[in-house]
N, C-alpha and C positions, 0 to 999 in steps of 0.2 A: 451030217453035222449042221446044227442050226446056225442062224445068222449071228447070234450073240457069241456062240463058241468060236466062229470064224473070226469075229472082230477081236476076241481075246487073243487068238493066236497071232494076229497081225500087230498087236501092240508092241511098240519098241520102247524100251525103258531108257529113253533119251536122258542124258545127264541133266539138262535143265529141267525137264519134266519131273524127274525124281526129286531134284532139289526143291522145286516148287511145291511138290506134294508134301515133303517133309516139313517145309516152312509153314504151309497152311495147317498141317496137322498140329504143329507145335503151337501156333498162335491161337488155335481154337480149343486148346486144352484149358480146363478150368483153373489149373494151377500155373501161375506165371513162371516162365523159365523152364518148365518141365519138358523133357524130351517126349517123342511120340513112339509108341510101340509099333511093331510091324503091322498088326492088323489095322491100325488107324491109317498108317501110310498107304497100305493097300486100298483101303476104302476111299481115300482121297484120290487115288489113281483110277478108281472105278474098276478095279480088277475083281473078277469072281474068285472066291477063295481057292477053288481047285483048278483054276486055269493054268495054262502053261506059263503065262506071263507072271502070275502070282508065284509060281514055283521058282522063277528066275530072280524074283525081287530080292530075297535075302543075299544072294551072291552079288547083285548089283549094289546093294547098300554097303557091303564089305569093300567092294571096289572103290566106291566113293570115299569110304573111310581111309583106305590106303592112300588115296590121292589127297588126303587132308581136307576134303570138302565136307565131310560129315564127321561128327563126333558120336562115339558109342558109349553108353553108360548102362548101369543096371539100377532100376528103381523097384524096390520090393521084390527082387529076384527076377524082374522082367527086363529084357533088353529094350532100350529106347534109343532113339536117334535124334540128332539135332544138327543144324548147320553150324559149321565153324565160321570164323571171320572170312576165310578164303572162300567158303561155300557161298556166303552172302554176297561177296564181291563177284563171284562167277555168275551168280543168278542175276545180279544187277547189270552186269556186262551183257548178258544174253538179252535182257529187256532193252537196254540202250541200243543194242545192235539190231533191233527189230525181230529178235527171235524169242518173243514172249511165249513162254510155255502155256499151252491151252489145257487147263485142267477142266474136268467135268464138274458136275454139281457136287458140292460138299455134302457130307453126311448131315450136318446140322441144317443146311438149306433144304435137303430132301425131307427131313423130319418136319420142318415148318410147312413145306408144300403139301405133304401127305396129310397132315393134320387139318390144314385149311380145306383141302379137297374133301376129306371125309366129313368135316363139319358142314360143308355146303350140301352134301348129299343127305346127311342124317338129321339136320336141325329141325326140319319139318316133322319128321317122325317123333323126335324127342318131345316136341311141343304137343303133338297129338297124345303121346303117352301121359304127359303131365295133365292134359285136360281130362283124360280118363281117370287119373288118380284123384283129381279134384271132384269129379262126379261121384266117385266112390266115397269121398269124404262127405259130400252132400247127402248121400244115401244113409250113411251112418248117423249124421246129425238128425236126419228126419226120424230116425228110430229112437232117439234119445228118450222121448217122453212116452214110449209105449209100454213101459212097465217091465218087471222081471220076466225073463225068457224071450222078450222081443227086442229089448234094448241091446245095443252092441256090447260085446264083452270087452274087457280091457285088452285081451289078446288081439282082437280085431283092430283096436286103435294102435297098438304097438306095431302090428304088421303094416298098417297103412302109413305110419310114421316113416318106416324104412323105405316104402315105395316113394313117398313124397320127397324124402331126402335124396334118394337115388335119382329121381326124375329131375329135381331142381338142380342138383349138382352137375349132371351130365348136360343139361340144357345150358347152364352157365358156362361150362367148359367149352361146349361147341360155340357159344357166342364169343368167348375169348379167342379161341383158335381162328375163327372166321373174321372177326372184326377188330380185335385188340392186339393180337400178337403181331408185332412188327416184323417185316422181312429182315432176316439176320444180316449183320455186317460180317463179311467174310474175313475181316482182319481182327476179329475178336470172338471169344467164346459166346455162344448164345445161351445164356443162363437166365432163367426166370427168377429175378430178384424180388418178385412179389411187390413191385413198386408200380404205381399207376399215377397218371395225372390226376390232380385233385386230392391227393393223399393229405396234403397240409390241412384241408378243411375237415378232416375226420377227427382231429383232436385226440382225445383219450381212447376213441374207438379204433385207432389205427392198428394197434397190435392185434386186436381181435379180428379185424377185417383181413389183415395179412395172413393170419393163421388159416382163415377160410379159403384163401387163394391157393393154398398148397395143393399140388397135383392137378392144377387146372389145365395143364398141357398134356397130361397123360391120357391119351385116347384109349389105352388098354382098359382103363377103368370104366369105359362106356359100356362094356359088355358084362359087367358084374350083374348077375340076375337077381331080381326080387320078383317072385311070382305074383301076378295080380290075383285078386280074389275071384 
């Protein structure tokens, strides 16, 4: 058994720890007041989905519900959990008594950290790819005056346009993830509202600029391929 599996077997689903995980899962949901589904509570506890501790979690949530510390509801057919008033008081008492539950990294903080790390690794390569695309543009421009058969075709320009768009967008995304995406507040959902300092100076261009910002934190888009010529 590897070290991670052994750690998962040793996890005790302490009352205060589970309450803290449910609370953090709820406050980081994008819809205020919404309960947290099982898989999100599990993620905030840092449990591997198929671990023994994860298998015990549903029963532990039901125990805390019977103790009136958790409330259960269904949202769109999915079971969700939230703290009751008694649960909030129990958690506050644990903190006041020096028994502050120690949760691991939250999913939204992990997403921020991974994106930041990936951007640091890849931003130099993305810049090099963009330089290559700009050189390809220079080569096409140099052929413009060479007459029929030698001048670049419209298809070449359209293909290059896709390359340039891909290269510029992923370099901008990496720049945002590395230097502009602020570390998340653990007591609020980390949602990109497409707002930046200096927006007031953009005037009528603001709507257009915000539209261009869409997807800037989605590192999965970095691997969309546009083959070079």
